[in-house]
C-alpha positions as CSV (number, residue, x, y, z in Angstrom):
1,M,171.4,322.2,-29.8
2,T,172.1,321.0,-26.3
3,Q,172.9,317.7,-24.8
4,I,169.4,317.6,-23.3
5,T,167.7,318.3,-26.7
6,D,169.8,315.6,-28.2
7,W,168.7,313.2,-25.5
8,L,165.0,314.1,-26.0
9,R,165.2,313.7,-29.7
10,A,166.7,310.3,-29.1
11,K,164.3,309.2,-26.3
12,A,161.1,311.1,-26.3
13,H,158.7,309.8,-29.0
14,G,157.8,312.6,-31.5
15,F,160.4,315.1,-30.2
16,N,162.8,314.2,-33.0
17,H,160.2,315.4,-35.5
18,L,160.2,318.9,-34.0
19,S,162.1,321.7,-35.9
20,N,164.8,323.6,-34.0
21,E,162.5,326.6,-34.2
22,E,159.7,324.6,-32.4
23,V,162.1,323.4,-29.7
24,S,163.3,326.9,-29.2
25,A,159.8,328.4,-28.8
26,I,158.9,325.8,-26.3
27,S,162.0,326.2,-24.4
28,D,161.7,330.1,-24.5
29,F,158.2,329.8,-23.2
30,S,159.3,327.9,-20.2
31,L,161.7,330.7,-19.3
32,L,159.3,333.5,-20.1
33,W,156.5,332.0,-18.2
34,A,158.8,331.5,-15.1
35,L,159.8,335.2,-15.2
36,F,156.3,336.4,-15.8
37,E,154.9,334.4,-12.9
38,S,157.7,335.4,-10.6
39,R,157.5,339.1,-11.4
40,L,153.9,339.7,-12.0
41,L,152.0,336.9,-10.3
42,N,153.8,336.6,-7.1
43,T,154.5,332.9,-8.0
44,E,150.8,332.2,-7.9
45,G,149.9,331.7,-11.5
46,S,146.1,331.2,-11.8
47,A,143.2,332.7,-13.8
48,R,142.2,334.5,-10.7
49,S,145.6,336.0,-10.2
50,I,145.8,337.0,-13.9
51,S,142.3,338.7,-13.7
52,D,143.3,340.6,-10.6
53,M,146.4,341.8,-12.2
54,V,144.6,342.8,-15.4
55,D,142.0,344.7,-13.3
56,D,145.0,346.6,-11.5
57,W,146.2,347.6,-15.0
58,Q,142.8,348.8,-16.1
59,K,142.5,350.9,-12.9
60,D,145.8,352.5,-13.2
61,G,145.4,353.1,-17.0
62,T,148.1,350.8,-18.2
63,L,146.1,347.9,-19.7
64,D,147.0,348.7,-23.4
65,A,144.7,346.0,-24.8
66,P,145.3,346.9,-28.4
67,S,149.0,345.7,-28.1
68,F,147.6,342.2,-27.6
69,D,145.4,342.3,-30.8
70,P,147.7,340.2,-32.8
71,E,147.9,337.3,-30.3
72,L,144.1,337.6,-29.7
73,G,143.6,337.4,-33.5
74,Y,145.6,334.2,-33.5
75,F,143.7,332.7,-30.7
76,R,140.4,333.6,-32.3
77,Q,141.4,332.1,-35.7
78,R,142.8,328.9,-33.9
79,Y,139.8,328.4,-31.6
80,F,136.8,329.7,-33.5
81,A,136.0,329.3,-37.1
82,N,132.9,329.2,-39.3
83,G,130.7,330.2,-36.3
84,A,131.7,327.4,-34.0
85,F,134.5,326.6,-31.6
86,T,137.2,324.4,-33.2
87,G,138.4,321.0,-31.9
88,H,141.5,322.9,-30.6
89,F,139.4,324.8,-28.0
90,D,138.7,321.6,-26.2
91,H,142.4,320.9,-26.0
92,L,143.0,323.9,-23.9
93,H,141.5,321.8,-21.0
94,L,139.9,324.7,-19.3
95,R,139.3,323.9,-15.7
96,K,136.4,325.2,-13.6
97,N,138.4,328.2,-12.3
98,D,139.7,329.2,-15.6
99,Q,136.7,331.5,-16.6
100,E,135.6,329.5,-19.4
101,P,132.5,331.7,-20.2
102,L,134.8,334.8,-20.5
103,I,137.3,332.9,-22.7
104,R,134.5,331.7,-25.0
105,A,132.8,335.2,-25.2
106,V,136.1,336.8,-26.1
107,I,137.2,334.1,-28.6
108,D,133.8,334.2,-30.4
109,G,133.8,338.0,-30.5
110,S,130.8,338.6,-28.5
111,D,132.8,340.3,-25.7
112,N,135.3,342.9,-26.9
113,D,135.8,344.6,-23.5
114,P,139.5,345.6,-23.4
115,R,140.0,344.1,-20.0
116,D,138.4,340.8,-20.9
117,R,140.4,340.6,-24.1
118,V,143.7,340.9,-22.2
119,A,142.6,338.6,-19.5
120,A,141.5,335.9,-22.0
121,V,144.8,336.1,-23.8
122,L,146.8,335.6,-20.6
123,I,144.4,332.8,-19.3
124,I,144.9,330.9,-22.6
125,I,148.7,331.2,-22.1
126,L,148.1,329.9,-18.7
127,R,146.5,326.9,-20.1
128,Y,149.5,326.4,-22.3
129,R,151.7,326.5,-19.3
130,N,149.7,324.0,-17.5
131,N,149.2,321.7,-20.5
132,L,152.9,321.9,-21.1
133,F,154.2,321.4,-17.7
134,H,151.6,318.7,-16.6
135,G,152.4,316.7,-19.7
136,V,149.1,317.2,-21.8
137,K,151.0,318.7,-24.7
138,W,153.4,315.7,-24.8
139,Q,150.4,313.5,-25.6
140,Y,150.4,315.3,-28.9
141,K,154.2,314.9,-29.2
142,L,154.3,318.7,-28.9
143,A,153.4,318.8,-32.7
144,G,151.5,321.8,-34.1
145,Q,152.6,324.1,-31.3
146,L,154.8,326.6,-32.9
147,G,152.1,329.1,-33.5
148,N,150.8,328.6,-29.9
149,F,154.1,329.3,-28.2
150,T,155.1,332.1,-30.7
151,A,152.0,334.0,-29.8
152,A,152.4,333.2,-26.1
153,N,156.1,334.3,-26.0
154,T,155.3,337.5,-27.9
155,A,152.5,338.3,-25.4
156,L,154.6,337.4,-22.3
157,M,157.4,339.7,-23.6
158,K,155.0,342.7,-24.1
159,V,153.6,342.1,-20.6
160,L,157.1,341.9,-19.2
161,D,158.3,344.9,-21.1
162,R,155.5,347.1,-19.8
163,H,154.9,345.7,-16.3
164,G,157.7,343.3,-15.4
165,A,160.0,345.7,-13.4
166,L,162.9,343.9,-15.2
167,L,165.5,346.3,-14.1
168,E,164.7,345.9,-10.3
169,G,166.5,342.7,-10.0
């Protein structure tokens, strides 16, 4: 672990209860998100910019929605169970511009359009970003987030591998 991680374990309430795997997943997410936002969203991370990007992929035939099925499956299980949205769904803290009706329809399975599925996965990840970087996740002491950040990291790597122009600088 790093000096910063040691400091956080000593000073930030709840951080000392996180496993090394949880700390790594959260740290990795920060780096992956920054690269994703830089390379694919022109440093303008928003639900609108994500939707526009996904629309472009659909138009040029590079959407590949099935590759996100594992992450979508995780989000559906986490946020919808027994015919109802779970308490975790409210903790996404979706804002007015985050296309909540689309997210709900994809999560409850009533919308299986490939474009909408990919957009929903990436908008949920945007909410993880906002909730982490604006402190909401710290209110829960970052507990119970390993699955969230593991799914997010996997999806971001898929997007970056396919669309990130990683070798261009």
